[in-house]
N, C-alpha and C positions, 0 to 999 in steps of 0.2 A: 735338415734335409732334405726334407719332406720340397721344400721350397727348390733346392738344389735336384733334386732329381726332374722334377715337373717342369721348369725349363729348360734340359734336354731334352725330354718329352715334347716337348713345345717345338725347339730345335728340329724333330724327327715328321712333326705331326704335320707344324703351320709352314715352317720358315726349312724350306723341303732341299732351300740349295745352303745353306749353312751345314745344317741337319746330311747331306751328303757330303759335305767337309771332316765329317766325324767318321766316315767309311772308314776302317783299316787301322782306326786310332788304337790302340790303347788307354784302357782306365787305369788310374794309381789310386791306392789310399793311403793315407796317410796321415797317421796318428801319434800327439804326442798326449802322451799318462807319465804317470813316474813308475809305473805296473811296466813287467816284464812280456805279460804273458795280457794279451786285448782280451778281452771280455765274448764271452760265448753270443755266436749271433749280430754283433756289430760289422764283421761282412757281408753276412747275408744280402744287404741292400744288392750293395755295390754286387755280387753275383748277380745275381737273379734283376738287376737292372739289363748288365751284359745282354745276359739273356736272353732280355725285352728287348733290348735295342737290335737284335742282329734277328732276331724275326721282327721287325720291321722294317726292318729296311730289303729285307727278302722280298 
């Protein structure tokens, strides 16, 4: 998952034209498990990265 977020960050810092295409887009989290509950902290990297992404684009 870290690699995924690193590549998103690269789009914002290095491939800026690609990063600009992400502006205003939504991020969706998908999990495939047999449990009905999501483990505590699972969503945190997604939530925090969208906050970070929004800060970078300002």
